[in-house]
Phi, psi and omega in degrees: 000311175308317175295330175283328174296315180296319179297312186298317181296324183282326178293339180269003180265106186289135173228179172299316183299322188294313186286328171308302177306317177307301183307315184296310185292321174302306187298314182299315178297319181293324175300311188293320180293323179289317178287353184057048179243103182303322182298323179288320179293326176298316180296332171297317185297329184279341193272322190292144175257009193288349188284319186298317172308328182290316174299326175293322173300317179296315177299312177304321181290320184279334183270348182077032185254092184295328178298311183293322183297316185290325168298321178291321182295316180295323172298323183283322180294310178303314177298310183306309178298325177291317191288324186287322182288331172293316183298318183299313185294321177286336178295327186287349182295134188301335188296344189272114176266320186207172179288147169255163182309316180298330174283318181300320184294340179262011174254353178229080173289148180232179172309327190286322179295324171308316182288324180296316188289325175293314174299315179296317171307309173303315183290327181293320179298317183293318170296325174292329186278314190263119189289332182294336180250003177313325179300349179273358181302326175296327179284333174296319176307314181296318181289327172286322176048074184276319182292313186306308179303328175287324174299316178298319182298315173306310180294329177301314182291326176292335178267357178088002184273078188297314178299319181290324179293322181285330179288325178296304185305314178305320175306307184297320184295314183298312181293341183282300179308320179298312177298317182295314177294322187283324181289322186296311181300321180297308177310313190295315175295333184265359171091000175296343176264008181297328183295345178289139171290163178302316183287347177272357188298319182293334170294320175300312183303313182294332183285330184270335185304315183300312178297321186288327178293313177302319181299310180302317181299316184293319183296321178296315175298315183292325178296313175303315177300315179299320180294314176303319185290323174297318181295322181297316184300317179297314186287327185291318180305315178294315177296323172304321187291317183292321180295318183304315183290320177301314184276348183285352174269353192243121180286160175055034186221135181209151177274124182270313187202149178230132177236131180216150177202143174269132186218113181064045176061024172238136173283111177266122180237134163244115181242129177263124180230135174274123187207156178270359183205147177294140178291136180278159180291337170301318186287317174308306182305320176298311183300319185291334172289316176300321178299313179298320179292320183286325180272350178054046172198155183307140184223143174231116189257136175231122181252113183272110189272121166260113190275129173196170190224120171272128181227123177244171186297164181287143186090338191279138176246018170281150176219163190272142178230176179297144179289145189254173173301334177278354174093017178271135182228007179222132185235131166260012174277084186235143177288167181317301184302321183293321176293322181293319181295314183293316180293322179296314177301310174317304185297320180284335172296321179290321182297313179284344176296344188251009185236073192294346182278351186248123179243122180279124186255319184197156185227130174230168182235133177227162172237106188245117177046033175096352189260148166279116186238124172271125185245115178250126173261136183223160180235131191226154167270000176215170173290134172277127186267151177310323186293317184287325180301322175298318178299307185296318180301316176300318182289322180291324183299324186282321177296322185265356186053052185214093181295348184257010185292144169245149174245131174239128176243120179260110188236156175242126176278123181272142172246122167268128182231153177234181177298342180269352178117195179300144176279110173264326173226120180298324183293333180286351190242352186223144183083177176291142182254147182297150177288138182096359181298316182296321177298311183298315188296309183294319184284333185275329169296319177298310181304316178286334185276340196307322186282352190062017177253340182249149173243132180271119185273312181214148182212135167228151185221137170223159180267131196251022187087320177220006178199161174272124179262123186241129175243130183226151170248116188227153184226148181192178180291342177213176177280131174298150188272163169299320185291329176291324176284326180288325175295324176293323179303306187296323187287313181294329188289325182289335181285313195260349181067027175219144180303143185227135182244116186243127172248108192256124167269099201247132178230144181262065178234134179217148165267116190255125185245176181289342185236354185190162173232156185200158166307147174299323177299312173303317183302315181303309182302306183308320188280321179287328169310314182293336178282312193248001178111175180289153181271152168295150182306138173290088180223129189274151186278127175286000000 
């Protein structure tokens, strides 16, 4: 017993090494908190010597040694202030951008944290007294976690988060009181308090009663915090239940996170959802009403969409779900519409993968007049013809084993542009260009404009092995005739010395003014030039 008393007494005397270890532990804890690294935070717990002064205070109280008690209190207060100061200094480092989960969990203590500290304090005291179980002391230090809350307090003060700082300090206070009372009780029951005289028992009780009352007050506050936390968890489960039900009928969709808080008598909910398409306001409103009904309070819901797409092998009807306690994250238990939509989505991706000019955007399933309808939204550089829709529809009918399945393709025609204009021939805009292409471009534009009736909006030319192939978009008061196309070909061929083949997309559209007429695209270019400055000269790269 005397050896234990001597060790605790010596450990409660603050010295240079004591404060150096406190500073090191605080800085390590601050780094771990900011980096959100539990391993680094645990390292700080192992380094910290703050637990010994608490044992010294307990021993001083039960043995009636005011000198030991005073030194232990001084060592503890000095260590606490140094830990908070180190956390504050680290908090002023510019690298800290936002609070991390490791910081946040130490700003909201509950009764559970207090109970952990009580049992850890008892275990630590027993390990200190009995050499046979002393190897568990490092584990006890990790359980009690004295320094991380103090470092969090300092970081919060540096960031101006005073509510977070008070919560972190409350966690330290709870741990301190729990360890103080638990270690005092263990010292009494193990006989280290026998040297106190019988007449001094009342003094011992008086010395402990302040700590006990403080402990009870903190316990009451943390109990309230725990009840609030349990209520929050109940509300979160109800909100998640609504989302689970709503998302179960939508493939490639899962709930990532739910944040909720009561503000001005209204439940504010932010739900982050992984989805292949953005939620519509109507869908959000429907879920908002369901949440308000089940929680019995006004609710405002915001759904943050994280766009993603799950792709599985051909023929698979499995989909990704939230991980279960069994570690399962893929399920094949889907309703009929989900299976149909999943298979249709797979089939359409495979079909359009071989058609680079058509890009699949989204796939939905509808039921119209008793028919199952697959609605595919695509982006295309050309019009989608009924014959190819029929061909794709038959493929889906076989894959889904539904001969009455209907396919509707909603397409938007895309226009690809470069600095040379609309892409009519991809080879004309990318890579090295053949010799003479500029002359063909120049002469063909002149030939088409020579009549004064046609305006050339876009023109591309490529060498096709034995002739020049030209595509042009032209506008005029009427459509160009085949004879005029042939005449333009002949004229350009005579100028460049090579055969020329022209395919013209001719439109009878003009913007007519009181003094002139021009293609709408030319009018747009002319006015945009005035706003942003002159355009570069139209010259193709050789």
